[in-house]
Every structure is written in C-alpha cells, then in structure tokens.
N, C-alpha and C positions, 0 to 999 in steps of 0.2 A: 858772189856769195855775200859780200859786205852789204850790197844793195838789198838783198833779201833779208838780211838781218835787220837792216835799218827799217825796212818795211814792216817787219814783224814787231820791232820795237815801237814803230809809229802806231801800228794797229793796237798794240797793248796800251801805250801811253803817248798820244800824239804830242803832248807838250814837252815830252822829255826827248831831246835830240843831242845833247852834248855828249852824253856817254856813248851814244851810237856813233857820232862823228868820230870820237876818239878811237872807238873800236875799229871803225872802217879805215881809219888812217894807218893803222898798224898792220893791215893785211894787204895781200897782193891784189891789185886791181885787175878785173877781167877786161874783155874787149868791150868796145862801145855798144855794139848791138846787143850783147848779153846784158849790159847794164840797163839799157832802155827797156828791154823785155822784162827784166826783173823789176824795174820800177813800176811798170804798168800793172804787172800781176800783183805787186805788193799793195798798190793803191786799191785795187778791187777787193783784195782779201781784207784789207784794213777796214773798208766800209762794211763788208758783210760781218766781219768780226765784231764791229761796234754794235751793229743791230742785234746780233745774237747775244752779245754781252749784256745789252740792255734788257732784252727779253728774258735771258736767263736770270739776270739779277731780279727782274720783276717776279719771276716764278719763285726764286729763292726767298725774296722778301715776303711774298704771299705765303710760302710754306712756313717760314719762320713765324709769320703772323698767326697761321693756323695752329702751330705748335704752342705759341704763347697763349692763344685763346683756349686751346684744348686743356693746357695746364691750369689756366685760370678757371675754366668750367669744372674740371675735376676737383680743384681746390675748393671751389664754391660748393660743389656737391658734397664733398667731405665735410665741409663746415656745416652745411645744412643738415646732414645726417647726424653730425655730432650734436648740433643744437636740438634736433628732434629726440635724440637719445637722452639728452638732459631733461627734456620735457617729460618723457616717459619715466625717467628716473625720479623726477619730482612728483609725478602722479602716483607712482608706487610708494614714495615716501609719505605722501598725504594719506594714501590708503592704509599704510601700516600704522601711521600715527593715529588715524581715526579708530582703527581696530584696537589699538592699545588703549585709547581713551574709553572706548565702549567696554572693553574688558575690565578696566579699572573701575569704571562706574558701576558695572554689574557686580564685581567682586566686593567693592567697597560698601555697597548698601544692601544688595540683594542677599548676600551671604549672612549678614548680621540679622536682617529681617527674617530670613528663612530659619536661622538658628533659634531666634527668639520664638518664632511660631512653633518650631518643633519642641522647644522647652515647655511652652505653655500647654501644648497638646499632651506632652508626656506627663506634666503635673496633673492635668485633668484626668488622663487615663489612670494615673497612679492613684488618684483619689478614688476613682470608681472601682479600681481593682482592689484597693484596701477595703472598701465597703463590701464588695463581693466576697472577699476573703473572710470578713467577719460573719457574713451570712453563711458562707460555706462551713465555717467552723461551728456555727450554731446548728446548722443542719446536721453536721457530723455528730454533734453532741446529742441531738434529738434521735438521730438514727441509732446511736449506741444504746440510748435508753430504751428505744423500741425493740432493739435486738435483745437486750437483757430480759425485757418483758416476754418477748416471744420465746426465748429459751426456757423461762420459767413455765410458760404455757406448755412447752414440749414435755417438761418433766411431769406436769400434772396429767397431760394427755397420755403419757406413757404409763402412768399409774393406772389410769382407767382402762387402758388396753390390757394391761397385765391382769387387772381384776376381771375384765370381760373374758379374757382367755381362761382364767381359772373357773369362772361360772360355766363357760362353754365346755370346758374339759369335764367338769363334774356332770353336766347335763349329758354329755356324750357317754360318760361312764355309766350313768344311771340308765340311759337308753340302751346301752349294750347289755347291761344286766337284765333289764326288762325284756329286751328282745330275746335273750336267752331263755327267760321264763316263758315268753310267748311261744318260742320254738318248742320248748318242752310241752307246754299246754297244747300246742297244735298237734304235736305228735300223739299226745294222749287222746286228743279229740279225734284225730284221724284213726287211731286204733279203735276208739269207741265207735266211730262211724263204720269202720270196717266190720266191727263186731255186729253192728246193726244190719249191715248188708248180709253178713253171713247168716244172721238170725232170720232175715227176710227170705234168704234163699232156702234155708231149712224149713221155714214156714210154708214157702211156696211149694217146696218139694213134698211137704207133708200134705198140703191141700191138693196138689196136682202130681200124682205119682208118675204120670205119663211123661213129664218133662225130663225125667231122668234118662229116657230112651230116645228122645227127639234131638237129632243133630242140629236142626235149624234152631230149636229152642236153646240149645247150648251156644250156638253161634250168635243168635240175636235174642236175648232173654225177654225183652219187652215187658219188664216188671211193672205191674199195676199195684201200687200200695193200697192198703185197706182204707176205707172211707171215701171211695170214689163217689158213691151215690150221694152222700152228704155234701161233698165238694161240688159235684156237678149240679146240684140243686141251686147253687149260688150263681149259675150261669143263665142269662136271659137270652134265648135264641133270637128274639125279635130285635132287641137293641144291640146284642153282641157284647153286653157288659158282663164283667166277672167281678164278684165280690172278693173280699180279701181271703175268704176261706178257699175259694176256687183258685185264686192266684197262688196261695201258699201250697195248696195241694199240687198244682202243676209243677211248681219248683221242686216239691218233694219227689214227685214221680221222675222228673228229669235227673235229680240227684241220685235216685235209686238206680238209674241206668248210666251212672258215671258221667253225666254231662256237667261240665264246669260252668256254673251260672255266671261267673265273672268274665267269661269269654263269649264273644258273639256266637250264636247258634243258628246259622243259616245253612241250609242244605243246597248250596250251589258253589261253584268254583270261584274263589277269591284270587285276584291278581293285583299287583301294584308294581310301579316302576320307580327304581331308586334314582339317585342324582346322576349316575353314570349311564342311565338309559336302559338298564337291565330290568327286564320284567320277570317277576317271580310269582308263581301260582302256588297257593297253599290252602290247606284246610284249617280253619280257625276254631275248630271244636273237636272234642273227643267224646266218644260214647263207649258203652260196654259191648262193642262189636268184636268178635273173635275172628281174626283174619285166618284165612285158609290158604296154605302154601300152594295147594294145587290150583285153587281159583286165581291166585295172584299171577300165576304163569299162563293162565288162559286169557288170551286177548280176543275180544269179540268186537264186531262192528255193529253198533246200535242200529244202523240202517239196513243191515243185511244179516240179522240174526236167523239162525236155523230154527226149525219148528221145535226141536228139543230144547234149544236155548230159551226160546219164548216160553215154553211150558215150564222150564226150570225156574225162571224168574217169577212166573205167575204163581207157581206152587210156593216159592219162597215168601212172597208177599202175603198170600192167603194164609199161610201158617202163622205168620206174625199177627195178622189181624184177628184170626179166629182165637188165638190164645189170649189176646187182649180182651175179646168179647167174653171168653169163658171165665177169665179172672174176674171180670166185672159181674157177670151173671152169678158167680158163686159167692159174691159178697152180699152183705145185707142190703136188700132193696135194689140189688143190681139189675134184676131183670126188668125193672121199671124203665131203665134207660138203654137196655141192650137186648136185641132179640135175634135169633137165628145165627147161622154160620155161612161162610162163603164156600162154594164148591168150585172145583177146578177140573177141566177136561180138555182134551185136545180140540174138540169141536168148539168149545167156548173160547179157547185161546185164539184159534184161527178166526172165529167170527168177530172177536173183539178187535183184532188188528185191522180186519176189513172195515169194521165200524169206524175206527179212528181215521183210517186212510180216506174213506168217503167223506167224512164230516170235516176233516182238517186239511190233509195233504192235497187231495184233489179239489177241495173247495177253495184252496189258496189262503187258508187262515194262517197268518203268521204271528198275530198278536197273542198275548197271554190272556185268554178269555175262554168262557164256555160257549160253545155253539149248540145251544139246545135244539133249535129248529133243525140244524144239520144232523144232529144225532137222531132225532125222530125220523127224519126222512131216510137216513141210512138204515135205521132199525127196520123200517117198513120194507125197504128194498131187500134186506137180508132175511125177511120172513119172520121177524120178531113180533109183528103185529102193527096195527094202524094206531097212530097217535099215542104212542107209548113213550114213557120217559126212562132213560137209562141214567142211573146215578153216575156222577163223575167227580173225581178229585184231580187237581193238576199240580205237578211238581215242576218248578221253573227250570231245574237243570240237574246235572250230575256232578259228582266230585271228580275232577280231572287232575292228573298229575302234570308236571311241566312238559313232559314228552308227549302228553296226550292232548294238550291244548291246541285247538284249531283243527282237530280231527274228530271223526265219529268212532274211533277205536278206543276201547277201554278194557281193563282187565275185568273178569267176571267177579273177582273179589271186590274191586272198587265199585262196580255196578250194584252189587248186593248191599254194600255199606251205604251207598247213596240212597237206595230205596228204604232201608231200615231207618236211617237218619231222617228221611223225609216223613215217614210214618210218625216217628216220635215228635217231630216238629209240629205236624198237623194235629197231633193228639193234645200236646201240652203247651204249645206256643203258637196258638192260632187266634189270639185276641187281635184287636185293632192295632195296626202298626206293628204287627208281629210281636206283640207283648206276651208276657207269660199269662196263660189261661186257656180257656176252651173257646171253640169256634165252630163254624159250619162244617169244616172238614172233620172235626171230632165226631159230630153227630153221624156223619156218613160212615166213618170207620166202625163205630160201635153199633150202627144201625138202630138209631133211636126211633122207636115207634111213634112217639109224640111228634117228632120233627118230620117224620115221613108217613103221614096219614092223609092220603088223598081225599078220603071221605070227609075229613075234618078241615080240608083246605090247607093242610100243612104238607108242603113238598120240600124235602131237603135233598141232599145229594145222594141219600141212600134210597133203597126200595124195600123197606121193611114190610109194609102192608100193601094189599091190593086196593082196588077202588072200593071194595066193599068193607074195608077195614080189617080184613083177615090177614094173618101172617102169611107172607109168601113162602111157599115151601122150598122152592129152588132159586137160590141166588148165586149166579155165576160171576166170577171175577176175571177181568182181562187187564193185564198191565202191558202197555205199548208205548213206544217212543216215536214221536213225530219227527218230521224232517227238521223242525226248528230246534230239536233237542229237548222239547217239553215232554215230561212223562205223564201219561194219562192212566189214571186208575178208574176203570169203568165197571159199574155194577149192573149185571144183565139178568132180567127175569124171563122165564119161558111161559109165563101165565097166559099170554095171548099169542104165543108162537105156533106156527104150523106144526103138524105132527112130525114132519120130516125134520124140522129144525129142533124140535124137542128131542127127537131120537138122536140127532147129531150131538146136541149139547150133553145128553146123558151118557153118551158112549165113553166109557173109561172114566167116569166121574169119581172124584175123591173129595174128602173134606180135610185138607191139610191141618195138622195141629190138633185134631179132634179124633180120638180113637173110637172105634165102633163099640168096643166093650169098655165101658167106663170102669177104671180101677177103683178098688175099695179104698176109701180114705180112712186112715187110722186117726180117730178123733183125739185120742190121748196124746198121740205124737203131735197133732196139730196144736193142742192146748199147751203142751210142753214147749213147742217151738214158739208159740205165741208168748208164753211167759218169758222165755229167753230173749225174745225180741223186745219185749217191754223193758226188761232189765237193761238190755243193751242200749235201748233208746234213752233210758234214764241216765245211764252212764255217759252216753254220748251228749245228752243235754248238759250234764254236770261238767263234762270236759269242755263242751262248747262254751259254757258260762265262764269257765276259767280262761278259755281262749279269748272270750270277749273282754273279760277283765284285764287280761294281759295285753290285749290290743289297745284297750283304753289307756293302760299305763304307758304302753309304747307310744301311743298317740300323744299322750301328755308329755312324754319324754321328747318326742319329735318336736312338739310345739315348744317345749323348753329349749331344745337344741336350736331350733330355728330362731327363737327369741334371743337366746344367748349369742347365736351367730350374728344376728342383726346388730345386737348391742356391741359385739366384738368388732364387727365391720364398721359400725358407726364410730366406735372408739378409735379404730385404726384410721378411719377416714379423717376423724378429728386430729389424730396424731400426724397424719400425712399433711393435713392442711396447716397445722402449726409448724411442721417441719418446713413446708414450702414457705410459710411466713418467715421463718428464721432465715431461710435462704434468701428470700426477697429482702429482708431487713439487712442481712449481711452484704448483699449486693448494693443496697442503698448506702450502707455505711462505707463500703469500698469506693463507690462513686463519689460520695461526699468527701472522703479523705483524699482521693485522687484529685478532685476538683480543688480542694484546699491546697494540695501540694503544687498543682499546676499554677494556681493563682499566686502562691508564694514565690515560685520560681519566676513567674512573669513579673511580679513586683520587684524581685531582686534584679532581674535583667533591666527593667525600666529604670530602677535607681542607678544602676551602673551606666546605662545609656544617658540618663539625665546628668550624671556627674560629668561624663565625657562631653556632652553638649554644652554644659555650663563652662567647662574649661575652654572649649573651642570658642564660645561666645566671648569669654574674657580675652583670649588671644586675638579674636577678630576685632574687638574694640580697641585693643592696644595697637593693632596694626592699622587701624582706620586712619590715624594721622599720617602714617607713612604713605598710605594710599592716596590721601589728599595731596600730599606733596608731589607724589609721582604723577598724579592727575594734572596738577598745575604745570609740571614740567612737560608732560605729554601735550597739553594744550599749546604751550609755547612752541614746541617742536612742530605741531600742526600749523601754527601761524607762520613760522619760518618757512616751512615747506610750501605753503600756499604763496608766500611772497616770492620764493625762488621760482615757483612754477610760473607766476605772472611774468617775472623777468625773463625766464628762459623761453617762454612762449613768444614774447616780443622779439627776442634774439632769433628764434627759429623762423619767425615771419620775415625778419630782415634778411636772414640768410637765404631763405627760399626766394625772396625778391632778387637778391644778388645772383643766385643760381639761374634764375630765368633770364636775367640780363646777360650773364656769361654765355649761356646756351645760344642766345640770340646773336651775340657777337661772334661766337664760334661758327654758327651757320653762315653768317655773312662772310667771314674769312674764308670758309671752304668754298663758297660760291665765287669769291674773287680769285682764289687759287685755281679753280677749274677754268676761269676765263683766261688767266695768264698762261696756264698750261696749253690751252687751245691756241693762243697767239703764238707761243713758242713753237708748237708743232707745225703751224703753218709756215713760219719763217724757216724752220729746219728743212722743210721740203724743198725750198728754193735755194738753199745754201748748203748742200750736202756734199761738198768736195772733201776729199780725205784731209786736206790741211785744215779746213774749217771744222770738220768733225773733231779732229784732234785738238784744235784750238778751243773749240766750244767745251769739250770735255775738261780741258785744262782749266778754263775759266770756271766751270762748274765746281771743280774740286776746290779752287781757290775760294769761290763764293760760299761753299758749304763749310769751310773751316769756321768753327765757333769762335766768336770774339771773346776777349778777356772779360768784357762786361757781362756777356751771357753766362760765362762760367761762374763769375762772381755772384750773379743773380741766383744761379742754381745752388751754389754753396750757401748763400743767405737763406734761400727757401728751405733747404734741408736742415740748416741750423735752427730756423724757426720751428720746423716740424719736430726736431729733436727736443727743443725747449717745451713745445706743447705736449709731446709724449712724456717727457720727464715730469711735467706738471700733473698730467693725468695719472702717472705712476704714483706721484706723491699723494694725490687725492685717494686713489684706490688703496694705497697703504694705510692712509688715515681711516678710510672706511673699514678696511680689514681689521684694524685695531679696535674700532668701535664694535664691529660684529663679534670679535673675539671677546670683548668685554661683556657684550649682551649675552653671548653664549655662556660665559662663566657665570653671569648673573642668573641666567635661566637654569643652569645646572644647580646652582646654589638654591634657587627658588624651588626646584623640584625636590631637592634633598630636604629643604626646610619647609616644605609645603604645610601650611596650617589650614585651619578651617575656612579662612577667607580666600584660599587659593584652590582652584580646581586643578588637581594634578594632571588630569587628562588634557586640559587646555594648555597647561605649561609644557607637557610633552609634545603636544601638537605644535606649539609655537617654537619649541626647541628644534623639532624636526625641520620646521620651515626655515629657521635661522641657519641651521646646518646646511640646508640646500642653497640658501642665499650666499653663505660663506664659500661653499664649493664653487658656485658660479663666479663670484668675485675673485676667488683665488685663480680660476682659469683665466679670467680677464686680466688679472695682474700679471700672470705669466706671459700672456700675449703682449702686454704693454712692455714688459721687460725685453722681449724679443724685438719689438718695434724700435725701442730706444737703441738697442745694440746695433740693429740694422742701419738706423740713421747715422750712428757714429761711424760704422764701416763705410757708408757711402760718402760721408764728408771727408774721411781720411783718404779714400780713393780719389776723390776730386782734387783734393789739395796736392796729391802726389802726381796725378795724371789727369789734368783738366780736360783733355780732348780725347780721352780713351773711348768715349761713347760714339764719336762721329768721325774719328781719324781713319783714313784709309791705311790699311796695312799691306799694300801691295809692294812687297820688297823687291819685286822683279824690275820695278821702274828705276832707271838710273837717276839718282838725285844728285844735283850739284849745288854748291853753295853760291854760285854766281852764274848768271846767264851768259856771261861773256868771258869764260876762263881762257887763259893763254897757256902756252906750254911752259911759261915760267911760273912755277908754283909759288914763287916768293911774292908775287904781286897779289895784293888783296883784291877781292871782288868788290867793285864799287858801283855796280850797275844799279840804276834807279828802279829797275824792275824787281830787284831782290828785296821786296818789302815783306815784312813779317805781319802776322795778324795783329800785332800790337805796334802801332805807329811809333811808339817811343823807343823801340828797340831796333836799330838799323842792323841789317845783316852784315856781319864782318867775318872775315876768314880767321880761322884759328891758327896760332903760331905753330901748332903741331901738324898742320896740313902738309902733305908732300905733294910732289908733282903728279902723283897718281890721283886724279880728280875723282876717281871711283871709290876712294877710301877717305872721306872726310872724318875729322875727329868728332867724337860724340861724348857727351857726359851723362847720357841716360842709361843707367844700368838695367832698366826694365825692358829694353828691347832685346829681341832674340838675336843671338850671335850667328845663328844659322839662317842666312837669307833664303836658302832653298826651301824652308818650311813656309807655307802660306799662312798669313795672319788670319786670325779668327774674328776679325772685326766685322761689324755689320755692313761694311761697304760692299757694293755690288762688284764682285770679281769673277772672272771666268778662268778656268785652267787651260782653255784652248782658245787661241785668238780667233779661230774660225767659227766658234759657237757663240750665240748671243749671251749677254750677261744675265744671270739669274740672281734671285734674292738670297741674302744671308750666306749661303754656302759656296757660291760660285767665285772663283778667284781669277783675276785678270792675268793672262800670261804676258810675257814681254812683247809688247807691241813695237817696241823700239829696241834695237840691240844696244848693248852696253857702249858707253863712250870709250873711244880709244885713247891711248896715251898722248896722241898728238892733239894739238888744239884745233887744227883744221879738219873738217870732215871731208874725206875723199869721196868724190861723186861716184867713183867706181868701186867703193868698198864692198867687198863680198859678204860683210857681216850683216847687211840689211837686205832682207827679202821683201819686196814690195808686191803687193797684189792689187791690181787695178780695181777700182770700185766704181760702179755706174750708178746713176740715179735710180735705176730700176731695183737695185739691191737694197736701197735705203728704206727703212721702215720707220714708223712713228716711234718717238721716244717714250719711254715709260718712266713713271715716278715711283720710287720705293722709299718708304718711310720706316726708319729703324730708330726705336727709342725716341719717337717724336721729332727726329731730325730728317729733313728732306734730303734725299740722295739725288744728285744731278741726273738729268736725262741721259740715257746711254743709247747710242745708235746701234741697233743689232745688225748682224750680217757684215760688220766691218771688222776685219781681222788683220793683225800684223804678226806673222809667224816668225818665230825665232828658231834657229837651227838646234838649239838645246836650251834646257831650263837651267841656265847658269846664272845664279844670282849671288849677291854678297850682302852680308849684314850691314856693310857700310852704306849701301844704297839707302837704307832706312835712316841711318844715322845722319846722313847728309841733310835730311829734311828736318833736323832738330837743331835748336840753338845750343851752342857749346856750353853756355853758362848755366842754363836751366834745364836743357833737354826738351824744352817745349817745341812742338812742331811749328814751323813758320811756312809762309807761302813761297820761300825761296826755292825749296825743292820742287815745288810745282812748276815754277817758272823755268827751272833747269830742265825739267821734263819737256816743257813746251819748246824751249830753244833747241834742245837736242833733236826733238821730233821734227821741227820745221827745217833744221839744218840738214837732216837726213833726207827729207822729202825734196828739198830744193836741190840737193846734190843729185838725186836720182833724176829729177826733172832736167837739170842741165846735162846730165849724161845722155839722156834720150835725145836732146837737141844735137849733141855732137854726132850721135849715131845717125 
C-alpha cells in the first residue's frame, strides 16, 4: 500500500519524495512480492500520468488561450462598435448643426426680406386702392347726379302720360258720343231704307198685281228697280265694261233684294279651316229669300232627282227669270233690252237633262267651261235641228251646309236658294273679276235681242231671235246639275226641231210667272206708290247723309282716339324708358357705392395688415442680432462636431484594425486548441485504465481551477468596464441636460414666436428634439442597468472568485491532506496539498477532528446540505453508469466516502468496482462554460455507490479555512482516496 502511495506521489510530483518516505515509514510493510509488483505498476502509471498530464495541460493552456483571445476579440468588437457609434453620433451632430445654421440663415435674412417685400407691396396696393376709392366715390357722385336727373325726367314723363291719358279719355268720350249719334242715324237710315223697300214693294205690287198671288214671287221677289234701261245702256257687251251708272244701279238692285254689299256675294259653298284643324262651311251672304219649312225638310240627291223634282226647280227658275224680264219690259225703254218669256214643260225638262248629259257627263267634261260644239251635236241627236245653238249659263256650285259637304244630297230649300242667288249674281255682279255690274250672263237671262241677233252676227247666251232676226216664239228653259256639281241653265228653241220634238216640248207647256190674263194696273195707285217711294227715298237719302256725317265724325273720333292712344303709348313708353333709366341709374349708384365700400374695407384691412407687418419687421430687425450670435455659436458647434468626427473616425479605424487582429489571434488559438485536443484524444486511447482515467480527471480538475491572476484580471476588466459605463452614463446625462435645455428653449421659442421664426418649423424641431430626448432617455436607462450589472459582477467576483468554474460535486470526499492518519491532531504536510495560490500552503485547521470527512470551513456561501447537487457549470452526472453531459448532469459518487480509519481496507465492502475494458472507452469531449474549458470526461466509466450519501463537509474540505477559497488540496485528496481504493481492490484480487 505504501509503495502504491509512493508511486502515486512520484507520478504526481517525482521530485517530492520526503513526505512519501515519511508516510511509508509509518505504515505496515507488505510482503516482498507485493512490494515489487506495486513498484512496477507504479512506474508505468507514473509515466502514463506524466504524458497525460502534459497533454491535458497543453489542452488546458490552449483552451485558456482561446478564452483570452475570445474575450479580447469581444472587447475589440465592443470597442469598434462603440467607436462607430461615436462616428454616427458625430455625423448626426454635424447634420443637426448644419440644419440649425441653415434655419438661422433663412430666418435671419429671408424673413426680413420677405416682410419688407410684403410691406412694399402693401404700400403699393394701398396707394392703388386709395386712387380707386377716389374714382369710385367720384363715380358714385356722378351716378347720384344722373339718378336725380333721371327721376326728374320720370316726373316730366309722368305728366305727359297723364296729359295723354286725358286727351285719350276725351277722344274716347267723344267717339262714344258720336258712335251713339251714328247708331241713331243708322237706325233712322235703316228705317228710311226699309220705308223705301216697302214703297218699292207697294209700287211693284201696283205695277204687277199678279205678284200678290204668286208663291214663288213671294219666296224669291227678284226686284228690278226702275231705271234699268238707262243703267244697262252704260254696259258695253263687247268690252264687258260698266260705267258708274251701271255699277251703281247693280248695287241698288242687290240692295233692293237685301244683299249686304259689304259682304262677299258668291253663290258657292265657302269653307275654311281654323287653327285646330276644324273645317267650317258657311254662306257669306244674305238675300231676300224666304225659306220654306217644308222644303227645308225635303232632302234631294242632285244626281238622282225625280222628274217632278227636275220640273219643280225648272219651274222655280223660269218664274224668277220671267218676272225679271217682265219688270224690265214694263219700264221705260225696257223692251229694247228684253224680249219674250221662258216656257217650261215636262218634255223640255227631260230633253234639257239629256242635252247636258250628252254634252258634259258623257263627253267627260269636268272643267268649268261651255262646250258649244258638244251642245250642238247633242241638240242634233235629240232632234232639235242641225247646227243650232242652245243658250247656256253656268253656275259653279250650290250652297251646302256642313252636313252636306262632300255629298250630292241637299235640301230642296237650299237648292232653290242657291239657284235664286245665282240668278241675282249673274244679273248684277257679272262684271270682270265678278265685280258689281252687268255681263254676258245678264244678257242671257233678260234675252237681249241686240246681243242675241244671229243675223247681225251677235250671238250671246240667249236665243232671242232666229236667223232671220225674228223673235223666237217658243223659248224653253232646262235647269240641270252635272256630275261635277255645276248647274247648267240651258235655253232651247223648237224653231228647227222635228214635229215630234216640237209636240213633246209643247206638251203641258207653261210660262211661269206670267199670267195668261194680264191684270189691270191701277195707274193712280202706281203714281201714289211712286210718290211714296220718292219721299221714302229722299228720307232715306237724308238719313243716309246723317249716317255719313256721323260716320265721318266717328271716323274722326277714331282717328283722334288712335292718335291719342299712340301719343299715350308713346308717353307711357317714354315713362317706362325713363323709369328703366332710373332703375339703371339706381343700380349704377348701388354698384358704385358697393365698390367704394369694398375698396374702403379693403384699404382698412390693408392698413391693419401693413401695421402688423411693420411691427413684425421691427421685431425681426431687433431679433436679427440675436440670430447672428446664434449663427456664430451654431457655426462653432458645427466646427467642433467636424473635429470630433475626424477624431472618432480615426479611433474607429484603429479599433477596427485591433478587431481584425484579435479575430486573427482567436482563429489561431482555436486551431491550436483543436490540435492539442486531437493529441490528447490519441494519448487517452492508449492509456485508458481506470486508475489513469481517474488520475487524468483529477489533473484536469486541478488544471482547470482558475488562478488568482486570472481572477484579478477579470475583476480589473469588469472594473474598467464599470468605469467606461459610468463615463458613458455621465456623458448621456450631460446630453440629456443639453436636450432638456434645448427643449425648454424650443418651447419658449414656440411660445414667443415672432415674425422671424416659423412656428411650424419650431414645432417640427420640437417634435424632433422630443424624439431624440426619448431615445437618449432609453439609452441612459440601459446604461444605468449596465453600470448596476457591472457592480454586481465585481461584488460577486470579490466574494466568490471561482464561482464560474468551480466544480460543485459535493458527493466527492474531499480531504485537506493526501496522507491523513488516524491521528487527527497531526497536520497535513504533504507536498501534494498545493493550493491554486502558491503563497498559501495548505494547513489543517485547529478545529478539525479525527473525522476527516468533516473539515472546518469558513465559507458561509456553501450549501450545508451536501445531498443537493450544485448548479455549477461543471460536467456532472447523477448516475455513475451514464456519460457526463453539459450543464445539468451531476457526477455521482465514483468513490465511496473515506472511512474513519486511516488505512483503506482492500476488502472494504463500501467500494463497488466495475471493470472497464478498452472497448468501453470513448473519446473525450470538451465543454466550455462561461469561456472556461472543462476537462475531458471519459464516458462509459462509472463508479457506483450503494447510496447517494453526501455531506456538506465534503465541499468545505476543498476550501481554505481562512478565506473559504477553493484550493487544489481537495482534488488531491480525491485523487489519493481513489487510487488507494483501486489499489486495495487490486491487491484483494491478487490474494484471491
């Protein structure tokens, strides 16, 4: 046993043998063979341990070098980043200073220039507006004068209107009075005219007693006034002209038959269409025709008249024509222009319709003209003789009512009225263009011998004389209506007719309107009637003269009314015009006044604005000097910032260079570490005995204990970092004070903003400064945390220098001496009990007892419950049979606790050993925790304990009693105890 211990001591420190010899001398010596075997094994183990120790030390040194280089690189990176941050900070300071300068330059000059420009513009505009105001006031004054003139013109015009109204009213009153006089005169004239008519009727009745018993004469009087022959003498049949006597007589005759000369007198149907498209048919004249109620209800078809209806209308027309001829022939020289009478018979009526039908209907004549040749041919066919002439008058149409328009049906009353009106028209309105007077149709109806003398070459429409100039004895009348609606009045002679035709014509013949026994005329009654007529005519003329005079007066009054109306209208128009002029002048005055008011308001506003601008300009000029001072200060700040930037850029460049060097050194150190680890792994494969594994691990633990120098370096580093953070904190606090001052100044500037300061810019700068202050405040808070963290780390290191790398496996039995004896009073003096600090020898504490498992400790930070695993970064496993893992794995008791006896019994049942073969060994792994390399741990190597029995004293034995700092003595104690147990087992096997 002593030989094994000596070998272990020699392997640990070959130069140290005195203590080992002393320890060996105090123990029981084994047999010679056992001593020899032990010496041989110890020599081999010592050589392997030395190699492993060297390799492990090389790895540990390399790992420490990597740690140092890594810390250096990180520090260099931090310094480079800090330098770069200072560069950015300087650049931002330059930018802010330049912006401040630009703002000061702009506000110091541009504002004053702009204000002066505005003032000049306002003065210019004010001058122009004042001139415009003067003009506007002058315009308003002129407009007022014009309005006054216009109002005076209205007064004058109103007077004229009133005067014109008075004249017009007087003219109207006179017109009304004269119209009343005219009305009375017209009534008297009408009465006088009616008296004339009555006298004429009495005279006609006296001259023609037959008319009193003739119904047709009563229905259609056909009055022929006296003087026909004299009037007719004024008519030239060749030219168709009528002299004034003829025209006046024609008018007199129509008036005698109640024809209104002021209305158109045309015997055909009139129609007109109004604006709504309604067509009205009307008769535009009136005559002395007496309507017959019975005939009004008799509707006949003009194209399908019965023989009786044909004979009725033929008789009706012949009666009228014969009475006209008789009245003319009874007048003075009347027979000179009228001869014979018309006869009517059934045969003549029938022959006349056939004559018209052959000459017009069947010949296809539709125009309004005479077909003489057709008539001659038809007369020859009908047996009237060869090459004879039948007299003919044509009437263009009949009078139709609205309900009869477009049809051939008409009442017998309307048919007779149309025929009567047609006769009167052709008698007295037959001149050219249907003017008043006589014409060719007149000669036919009165049967003028001069106009109808074939022997003299005179052929009219009548057939008064034969070819020999003798009066034709038999003249027959035929009235027929063609399909065109034209009425044909044909005069037929039987002079050259066959005997049969003559007989037919003569059958039932009558002479309508002419009685066979001519009644006796009472000449005295005629004279009396004539005298009454003469008086009535004189009265009528006198009354008509009064009417004429009254009409002239009314006409004059109308002219006066029209003139007064025009004058009144002109006066009213003039009044309206001057009223419009007043309105226009009022509007002009209103516009002028409004313009003057607006200009005055504009001038007032301009003056107010000018005053404000001038005040601002004064303030701006007063503030100009302050701006200049601020600009100089800002320029100095810019210069300082640029100098700081140059300096900090140089520092940043140097720091970047240092960072590159540190990174290069770190890479080289890592490469060297990989090589040393590789060498160690190869050596471990060849020396993987349980004793060497335990020995190697023990050396690793010892090698990994941080030295006092390293701990002091870390304290110095953290102290320097604390100083730097405190300095940065001081700088940030200074910046914060400056920013707060700027913020207060900005707030004051916003509050006291004058014309030289743009409030919007100040607010924008204030917002920017507030954001910068917020960021700096956050940075300051972080720096405060960093300073506090640095202080905490320094305090922790000062109280526990090895807490970051110390193994906290409380299950390992720690001893204060590698060669403890059963006598607890002896101090441990082994050379192997070296601490990490060479100046502090390991000594036993006076408070230690014979129980080596409970050494005294002065470290109150250690846990009193050794059964709880430490939470250190060391690689520990909770099960000796499981490989060690990082951070959380705890190492179980690979070696049982040391017994109370100093010797380790080889047959002790407290140690369970499990054989380990080379096949179970695997490569060692490296774990780095907090930049401290953890020793390689051989996996699949386990030392099982019967129970997890630990004590807090085990940890305490690994600490110095004076300071509580961990030493290497505890590790050596583990090493010795482990080897003693292994050797005891080994010797026990040899005995077996």
